[in-house]
N, C-alpha and C positions, 0 to 999 in steps of 0.2 A: 455938346460933347458928353454931358453927364449920362445921357441915354446910351451912348456908345460905350462909355466906360463900364456901365452896369451890364450891358449885353456881353462884352468881351469877357468880363469877370465871370459872368454866369456860364458862358460857353466853355471857359477853361476849367471851372470847378465841376461842372456837369451835375450839379445838384442845386436845388433852390435854397438859398439862404434866407433867414428871417431878416427883417429890417435891422434888428439889433446886431446880427452877425455881419451884415453888409456894412454897417456903420463902423465896424471894427477893422475894416480893411481900408487903408488910405493909399491914395495915389497922389503923391506930392513930393516936391523937392525942398520944401520948407522944413529944415531940421527942427525948428522950434515947435512943429506940430507932430513930430514923430511919436511923442509920448501919448498922444490922444488915441492911438490905435494899437491893436494887438499885432497887426502885420502891416508893414509899409512897403509898397512898391515905389521905388524912387523914380520920379518922372524925369525923363531926359529932355533934351532941347527939341525933339522931333516936332511937337505941336506948336512951337513958338511961331507967332504970326510972320515974323521976318524970315523964318526958315522953311516952314511948311510949303510944299509945292515947288521948291527950288532944288537945284542939284546939291546944295549944301545939306539937304535933309537925307541924302542917300547914305547907307551904311558904309563904313570904312573897312577896307580889306587889310589883312585877313580878319575874318570874323573872330570875335572872342568867344570863349566857351566857359560855361559854368556847369559843373557836374556833367561834363561831356555833352552839353547841349549848346549849339551855336546861338548866340544872341546878336541881334542887329543893332541894338542900342543899349547904352548903360555900361556898367562895369561888372566884372566877374567877382562879385563880393556879396557875402551874406554875413550879417553880424547881429548880435543881440545887444540891445540897449535897454537894460532893465528888463521889464516884462515884454518888450517889443522886439519882434524880429524884423530886421530891415533888409530887404532884397534890393540891391543896387542895380540889378539887371532889369531894364525896362521891358518886361514881357508884354505889357499892354501895347506900347508903340510897335514892338516887333510883330505882335499878332495882327494889329491893325494894318501894318504895311503889307502883310501877305494876304489876308482874307478880303481886303478891299480892292486889290489889284493896284494899289497906290503907285508902285514902281512904274506902271505903264503910262501914267499921266505925266510923270517927270521925264521919262525916256521916250518921248513920242517919235523920235527919229530912229528908234530901234524897231524896225518893221521889215518883214520880208516882202517879196514881190506881190503877195496877196494882201498886204496891209496888216498882217498878224504880228503881234509881239513875238520875238524870237526867244524860244525857251532857253537855248544855250547861252543867251546873253543875260539871263536872269541872275539875280543875286544868289539864289539857291544853287543853280547849275554851276555857276562860276566857282562856287566854294564847295562843290561836290556834296550838296545836301538835298538835292531834289528828290532823292529816293527815300527821304525821311520826312514824316509829317511833324515838323518841329513845333508847330503850334500845339499839337496834342502833347508833345513832350513838355512844353511850358506848363500845360495843364497838370501833368503828373508832378512836376516840381512844386507848383502852387498848392496842390492838394497835400503834399507831404509837409510843407511849411504850415499849412492850416492845422494839420493834426498836431504839430509841435506846439502850437499855441492853444490847443485844447478843443478844437472842433472835430467832431466825429465824421470826417469826410471819407467816404469809401472810394476805393478804386473801381472803375468799371470792369465788367467781365471781359476776359480776353476772347472775344468772339466777334465775328462779323455781324454787325447789327442789321444791315440791309444790303441786299444784292440787287443791282439794276443791270439786267441783261438788255442792252440797247443795240439797235441796228439802224443805220442810216440807209435809206432807200434812194440812192442817187440815180440808179437805172433799174427799172423793174424787169426788163427783159432785153434780150439781144436780137432775137429773130422774129420780131413782130412787124417788120416793115420790109418792103420789097428790096430796098438798097442792101440791107444786111444779109438777106437771104441770097441775093444775087452774088454778093461777095463770097459767100460760103460755097456757092455752086461753081464759081470761077476757080476756086482753089480746091475743088473736089478731088483732083488727082493727088493732092497732098494729104487731104483729110476727108476721105469719103464718108466716114461715120458722122462727122460734124455736118456735112452737107445733107445727109438724111435727117438728122435732128432738126436742122433749120427748116426743112420742108414740113416735117411733122408739127413743129411749133407753129409755123405760119398757118397751116391749114386745119390743124386739130385742136389748138388751144395753148394758152400761155403756160399751163402747168407742165408742158414738156420742154420748156425753154431751160437751158443750162444755168442761166442767171436767176431763174425763179426758184430759189433755194429755201423759200419760206417754210415749206412743210418740214424740211430737215431742221432748220433753226428752231422752229416751234416745238418739235419733238425733243430735240436736245435740251431745250430750256425746261420743258415739262418734266424731264427726268430729274433735273436739279431741284425743281420746285417741290419734289417729294421730301427733300431734306430741309431746304430753306424756303421761306415765303418770299419768293422773288417777284420783283416787278419787271415785267417784260414790255419794252416800249419800242415801237417802230416809228422812226421820224420820217415823214413824207414831205417831199418838196413840191410846192405848187407854183412858185414864182420864177422870176428870172427872165432872160431873153436878150439882154444887151451883151452878155459875156459868154464866151465859149464854155466856161466852167459850169454853167447852168444847163447846158444842153446834154441830152434831149429834154425839152420842156415836157413836164409831166402832164398828162391829160387825165386828171383825177376823176373826171366824170365818165370816163370810158368804161367799157365792159370789163377790161382787164383789171383796172383799179378797183372796180366794184367787187370783182371776184376776190381780190386781195383783202379789201376791207372786211368782207364777210368771213374770210378765212381767219383773219386776226381776231375778229369778235368771237368766233367759235372757240378760240383758244383762250379767251379772256385777256388777250394782249391789249396794251394801251396804244393809242395813236397820238403822236406829237407832231408839231410843226418842225420841218427842216427848213428854217428860214434861208432863202436863196443867197447865193454868192453876191448877187446884186444888192440884196438887203443888208449885206455887210457894210455897204457904203451908204445907201439910201435907206436908213433904218425905218423910216415911216412906211416903207413897202410892206412891213410885217403885218400891218393892219389888214390890207387886202388879201395877202397870202393866207393869213389865219382864217378870214371869213370864207375864202374859197374852200379851204380844207374842211371847215365845219359844215359847209353846205353839201359838199360831195361825200364826205364820210358820215354825215348825219350825226355828229357828236360835238360836244363842247371841247375845245382845245385849251389845255392849261399848260402843256409842256412844250419846250422849245430846245432845239440845238441848231446852231448856225452851220450851214454847209461850208465845208473846208475849215471848220472851227473859226469862221471869219467874223468874230466879234472884235472889231478893230479898236474901238475906243471905249474905255470903261463907262463914260457917261451915257453911251448908247443903250446901256442896260435899262435905263429909265423908260425907254420906249416899250420894252416888254411889259413893264408894269402898267403903263398907260393903256395898253391894248389887251389887258386881261390875262397875261401869262403869269403863272404863279411860281413855276419851277424852270430853271435853265440848266441844261446838261452840257454846256459848251466848254466848261472849265478844265481843259487839258491843253498842253502844247502839242502842236502838230509834229514838231521836230524831235521831241524827246519826251518819253513817258516819265511820269512822276507826279508829285503833289504840287501842282501849280499854285494852289491857294494855301500851301503850307499845312494843310489839314486833310485827313481822310474822312472828315465828317461834313455833312451838309450844313451850310451856314447861311444866315441872312446876309444879303449884300449890303455893304456900307458904301454909299456913293462918295468916292474920295474927293470929288470936286466940291460938292455941297456939304460934305461931312455930316450926312444924314443917314440914319439907319432906315432901311427900306423893308417891305414885306417880301421881296423877291428871294426865293431860296436858290442858292447855287449848289449844284451837286458836283463834287470833284470827279473828273473823268480819269480813272486810274490807268487804263490801258486801251489804246486804239490799235487795231491790227496793223495798218499801214505804217504807223510810226516805227514799229519794230524792225521791219525789213527794208523799207524804202531806201534806195541808194542816196536820196537827198537827206535822209534823217539818220536813224541809228544803225542801219545796215547789219542787223544781227542775224546770225545763223539760227536755224530752228532750235538747237539746243540752248544757245545763248538767250534767245528770246523767251524760251520757257523758264530758264533759271531766273532771269530778271523779272519776269512776270510773277513768279512765285515769291520773290523777295518783296515785291510791292503788296502782294496779297497777304503775306505774313505780317508786314508792318500794319496793314489795315486791321487784321485780326487782333494784333497785340494791343491796339488802341481802341478797340471796340467801334470801328468806323464803318463806313459804307463803301462797298466795292461796286464800281461801275465799269463794265466792259463795253467796248464798242467794236462790233464785228459787222462789216458790210455784207449784204446778201451776195455781192459779186466776188467777195474774197474767199468764199467757202465752196466754190465750184469744184467738182471732183477732179482730182489729178492736176490741179493748177496751184503751184506754190505750196507752202506749208500751213497756211492759216486754218484750213479745215481740221487738220490733225491737231494743231496747237489749241484750237478752241475746244475740241473734245477732251484733250489732255488736261486743260485748265479746269473744265467742268468736272472731270473725273477726280482731280485733286480736291476740289471743293466738296465733292460728295463723300470723300474718304477722310476729310479733316474737319 
């Protein structure tokens, strides 16, 4: 746990402390040792062996607040004892709870029909704090206290540190098979234009398909890249087969996918693995899915996002590490947008079962298109979706965090829903702010 304490402390402070400075910060509940430190964070019961991993370890509602910041553990109290400042709010345990996905190993029965933890059942959502990166707020409080005891700890700049424009490729095209074209022709009396498009796509090439919106996405992303150094990532699915959610099965060795891979490379876009719905249950499938994508795309794969955001159990993240994945972009809730990890910054994953710090980097998923409007989820109008998205973007900017957007190629089809307009409006906002 010493490594984890040091990592969380470093994550919160956001600057490297010397050994002497680190030794001046204590994490203890032993009052006889408080005088040994300049700053003490009082340790709560959370990590006690008989408590950890049980329902007794879950935070009590309503959450307490200190300086208008919700705390999961400890008391809302700061006091001076001689030359020592004592913070009774256990921001270490509170941060650990959120960035490790600890809640999800204790509440294993809180899953939707796809096996995903339900965002609206999370501690943050139930207490109406999911829209705030409260771990980053803990960091601001900690830095303030450190300055009070004499350390020159600066605040980060209020700017978005990194932007990840990500796209999940669940379906590459609509009219590249006889069945779909036949359906369009049967309904030609209702939509003759679409019938013509289906024939043109089938006979003349995938670039004419309405779902093949990759040129549009790449050009939009390229415009934003003039202001920010964005990382553009397309997650490609190679596996599945047992479940309807994985269909159609991607043929990544096909001419259509080779055309897509070349297009992405020409724009310097990254390619990541979109681990299948099936791999959400049978996590070892990730190995073969990753190898297939590497073979067909002719690149090394280091990034992953689970299809349907179906990373069901926290321990399964270890499989990503075992098979060479360095960065995972799954960390958002399907049913509600916000800060699932309690932070807007990329963070090393702590395995809550083994209590070990790992090398895997988790990237918070800030906003996913379907979460905003889907009738199963937030059901927001276009205006409400824009306003809520801007709120999350502003929080990310305020704390110097990373913004990660997820828009599917199929959601930006012309004249279908509001996601094409919303994506353009969000990118325009970023260009102007």
